[in-house]
C-alpha positions as CSV (number, residue, x, y, z in Angstrom):
1,Q,180.1,143.3,54.0
2,V,176.9,144.8,52.7
3,L,178.6,146.4,49.7
4,Q,180.3,143.1,48.9
5,E,177.0,141.2,49.1
6,F,175.3,143.9,47.0
7,Y,178.0,143.6,44.3
8,V,177.9,139.7,44.2
9,N,174.1,139.6,44.2
10,V,173.6,142.2,41.4
11,T,176.2,140.7,39.2
12,K,175.6,137.0,39.7
13,R,172.4,136.1,41.6
14,A,169.7,138.6,40.6
15,D,167.1,137.7,38.0
16,V,168.3,140.7,36.0
17,T,172.0,141.2,36.6
18,L,174.2,144.3,36.1
19,P,177.4,144.3,34.2
20,P,180.4,144.4,36.7
21,A,181.4,147.9,35.7
22,K,177.8,149.2,36.3
23,A,177.6,147.4,39.6
24,A,181.0,149.0,40.6
25,E,179.5,152.4,39.9
26,W,176.6,151.6,42.2
27,V,179.0,150.4,44.9
28,A,180.9,153.7,44.6
29,A,177.7,155.7,44.8
30,I,176.4,153.8,47.8
31,S,179.8,154.1,49.6
32,M,179.4,157.9,49.6
33,K,176.9,157.3,52.4
34,P,178.2,156.5,55.9
35,C,179.8,153.0,55.9
36,Q,181.3,151.2,58.9
37,D,184.7,149.6,58.4
38,L,185.0,146.1,59.7
39,D,187.5,146.5,62.6
40,S,188.2,144.1,65.4
41,A,185.6,145.7,67.7
42,V,182.9,145.2,65.1
43,V,184.0,141.6,64.6
44,M,183.9,140.9,68.3
45,R,180.5,142.5,68.7
46,G,179.3,140.5,65.7
47,I,180.4,137.3,67.5
48,E,178.6,138.4,70.6
49,N,175.4,139.2,68.7
50,S,175.5,135.9,66.9
51,Q,175.7,134.0,70.2
52,R,173.2,136.2,72.0
53,Y,170.5,136.1,69.3
54,Q,171.3,132.7,67.8
55,I,171.9,134.2,64.3
56,S,174.7,133.9,61.8
57,Y,178.0,135.7,62.5
58,W,177.4,137.8,59.3
59,D,174.0,139.0,60.5
60,G,175.5,139.7,63.9
61,A,178.3,141.8,62.3
62,I,175.8,143.8,60.3
63,I,173.9,144.6,63.5
64,A,177.2,145.6,65.1
65,A,178.0,147.9,62.3
66,A,174.6,149.4,62.4
67,E,174.9,150.0,66.1
68,R,178.2,151.7,65.6
69,L,176.7,154.1,63.1
70,G,173.7,154.8,65.3
71,V,171.3,153.2,62.9
72,K,167.9,152.4,64.5
73,T,166.2,150.5,61.7
74,L,167.9,147.7,59.7
75,Y,166.1,146.7,56.5
76,T,166.7,143.0,56.0
77,E,164.8,139.8,55.0
78,D,167.3,137.7,57.0
79,L,166.3,138.6,60.5
80,N,163.0,138.5,62.4
81,H,160.7,141.3,61.3
82,G,160.1,143.8,64.2
83,Q,162.6,142.2,66.6
84,A,165.0,144.5,68.5
85,Y,168.6,143.4,68.4
86,G,170.0,145.8,71.0
87,S,169.3,149.3,69.8
88,V,168.6,148.1,66.2
89,V,165.2,146.9,65.0
90,A,165.0,144.6,62.0
91,V,162.3,145.5,59.4
92,N,161.6,143.2,56.4
93,P,160.8,145.6,53.6
94,F,159.0,142.8,51.7
95,R,156.3,142.2,54.3
């Protein structure tokens, strides 16, 4: 999901966009780092997170994926800065 959002945002929504081929190179490079596949367990945990924390399913799924990978800090502007979501703490890098 994060890779998909990155691609869409840098090719369509950013103030300065990248050509699709260049964005694809970035996605390939980023995907060399640990990435969590979206399996049924992550989907279910995302649903649980969205209900527990009153957030979107998509944010809940990102938290679930981060938990699965053992990530402690999630950099995002979409969640409450400093809030713990289970074992993951949201940090807004733009604050």
